[in-house]
N, C-alpha and C positions, 0 to 999 in steps of 0.2 A: 779364857780360863776354863778348865774342866768343870763340868756340871757338878754342883755341890752334893747331889744325892747319889752320885756314882759309887759303886763298890770301890773301896780304897785302892785295890790293885789296879782297877781300870783307871781311876783318877790319876794315880802315880804314873802309869804308862803314858797316858795322854799328855800329862804335864811334861814328861821327859821328851816326848816326840815334839811338842810345840817349842820347847826350849831349843832343841837341836835344829829344827827347820827354820826357826826365826833367826838363829845365829848364822846359819849357812846361807839362807835365801830369804832375807827380810822382805815381807810383803807378798811373797809368792802364794802362800796358802791363805786364801781369803775366807774360806768356809771349811769347817771340819765337822762332820756329822757321824755319829755312831749308829750303826744298824745291827743286824744279826741278833745274837742272843742278848746282848746288852740292851738294845732298844726294845726287845720283846720281853724284858724282865725275866730272863731265864739264864743269866750268866752263872756258870759254875766254875769257880777258880781252878779246879783241878782238871777240867775237861774242855772249857770253852776258849775260843779265840776272841780277840777284840776286833770286830769288823768295822771298817771306817770308809767314808767317802770324803775325799779331800777335793775342794773346788778351787780352781784358779780362774783368772779372768781371761787368760789367753792360752793357746796351745803351748805345750812344753817344748822348748828347743833343745838342742843337744847339750848345751851348757846346763840347763835346768835339770835335764835327765841325769847328767853326771853328778850334779850336786845332790839330788834326791837319793841316788844310789848310795852316796856317802852318808847321808842322814840316816838311812835305814841300816847301814852297816854299823854306825855308831850306836843306834838304838839297840841293835842286837847285842852289842857288848855290854850295854847298861841294863837292858831288860830282856833277857833271853826268852822268857815265857811270862805270861801267855803271848802267843804270836799276835802281832799287830798287822792284820791283813786287810787289804783294801785297794782302792783305785783312785787315780787322779783324773778328774774330768773338768769341764768348764760349766759356767752357769748356763750357757746356751745349750749344752748337751742335755742338761736336766729338763729343759723346756721342750726337748724333742723326744722322739721315740727312742727307747734305750738301744735298740738295734742299730740306730743311725748315729749314735754318738761317735765323735771323731777320735783320732789318735790321742793316746794319753800314756798312762803307765799303771802298773799294778805291782803289788807285792804279796807274796804268799809264803809263809813260813820263812821270812827273812830274805827270800829270793826276789829281787827287784828287776823288773824288765819293762821296756817300752811295749806298748800295745798298738795294734792297728786300728782299734776302735771297736765299738759294739759292746753292749752290756745286756743285762737281763732285766725284765720288768719286776722281778721280785725285789731287787735292790731299790728301784725307783719307788715302788709301793711302800716298802718298809720305811724308806726315808720320809716319804710324804706323810704317812699316817702314824709312824712310831718313832721316827728319827730323833736323836738327841743332839742338839746343837752345842758343840764345845767352842765353836767360833763361827761368827756370821749370824745372819737373821734366823729366827726360829723357822722350822720346816713349813709351817703354815703361811709364812710370809714369802716363801720361795716358790717360783713358778716351776712346778714339777709335773711333767706329763704322766698321768696315770689313766690307764684304759683297762677296764675289767676284762673285756673280751681278749685283749692282747695278753694279759696275764694268764688267763685260763688256757689260751691256745699254746702259749710257750710252755706252760706246765704240762699239758697233755703230750707235747712233743718230747719234753725232757724225760718223761716216764720211759720212753723207748730209747732215746738217744743216750741217756746216761744210766737209768736204773735197770732196764732190761740188760743192757750191756754189762753192768756190774754183776747182776744175778747170774748171767751166763758164766762169767769167770769164777764167781763164788761157788758155783756148782761143782767146780773141779777142785778137789781137796788140795792138790799140790800147787795150785795157783796161789799167789800171794793173797788174793781176795778170798780164796777158799780157806786159807789158814786164818785170815782175819775173822771169819765167821765163828771161830772157836773161842774168841776172846770177847769180853764185854763190849769193846769198841765196835766190833762188827755187828753185833746184835742191835745195839742202840742206833747205829748209823742207818741200817736198813729199815728197821721197824719205825723209827721216828721220821726218817727222811721220806719214805713212801707214804706214810700217814699224812704228812704235811702236804704232799702233792694232792692226795685225795681230798683233803680239806679245802684246798684252794680251788679245785675244780668244782666242788660242791657249793662253795660259798662266794668265790671271787675275792677272798681275803687271804692274808698270810697269818701264820700261827707259829708259835715256838715249838721246839722239840717236846718239851714237857706237856705243853698244851695239846700237842698232837696225840699223845698217848691217851689223854682223857677223852679226846674226840673219838679215837679209835675204839675205845671200850663201848661208846654209845653207837658208833656207826657199823661195827662188824659183829657177826654172831658170836655166841659164847665160845665156840670152838677155838677162837683166836685170843680169848681174854688172857690165857696163861702167858703166852709169849709177849703180849703187849704189856701186861703187868710186870713181867720180868725186865723188859726194856725200860720201863718207867723207874723201877727200883735201881737198875744199874745207872741210869741217867742221873738220878738223885744222889748216887754214891752211897746208898744205904747199906749197912752191913746186914748180914742174914744169910740164910741158906736158900740156895736156888731151888725152885720147884722141879728142876730138871736133874735127872740122874747123872747126866754127863754133858760136856760141851757139844758132843756129837748129836745128842738128841735135841738140844736147844737149836743147834745149827739147822737141823731138818725143819723145825718149825719156823725159824726165821726165814729160810728160803721159800717155804711154802706160803707163808704170810705175804712175802713180797710179791710173789706171782699172783696171788689172789687179789691183793689190794690194787695192783696195777690193772688187772683185768676189770675190776669193779670201777675203777676211776675212768677207764676208757668207756665203759658202758654208760656211766653218768654223763660223760661228754656227748656221746651219741644221742642219748635221750634228750638232752638239752637242745641239741641241734635239730631234733625231730627226724632223725634218720634211724 
């Protein structure tokens, strides 16, 4: 059953999912855990997805994959938003390094597909330390491999593999990411996302998007407080006038903040390594 303290929208979506999966594949999903913004107490109904980890006892065969694809298709028809995004893994996967997890499945914005395996330590850490059990034992009773150095190393690499890649494209106004930087979504995604990475490298922990803006105000010079405060306001969905005269001027600060925060995070990592 869904956790009784969940936001009603989350509880309803989880309830519909469990109803569908149990009807179509009884006994397949032995554990269901919420991670992401729900687990980190930062769920925003108008902006957040519902992130999950579903656990099975054995690998998914072709029949199970086909059944789950149908489950998520029916869920889409019954609860189009928020998106119910996540992955299917085994109990054994959780006890191993995330990168070594075996073949499974994932769903993103209703698109379901089989995966070859491999996950990220952010998911493992969030589940272990903040996860909400909707089915199965509590996270503290589950053997989940968490390794602080592994988390930091993955985060440091992700700053270049994903975030610098994104900023490069966002710097071109005609690119879809360049256009995204002109709307609130882009500003929130970059400022909060990179601030979260910086926090993880500094502390070895994970943090929510809203928590990351509070952290950024403390961690970065006053020069960057305006763009961070703007991202925090937009994340909370608060009405009010932007401190920026135009989306273009905000975009410049968002991109500059991203480059600065990535460089600072890398420097933190190098200092910690003693190089």
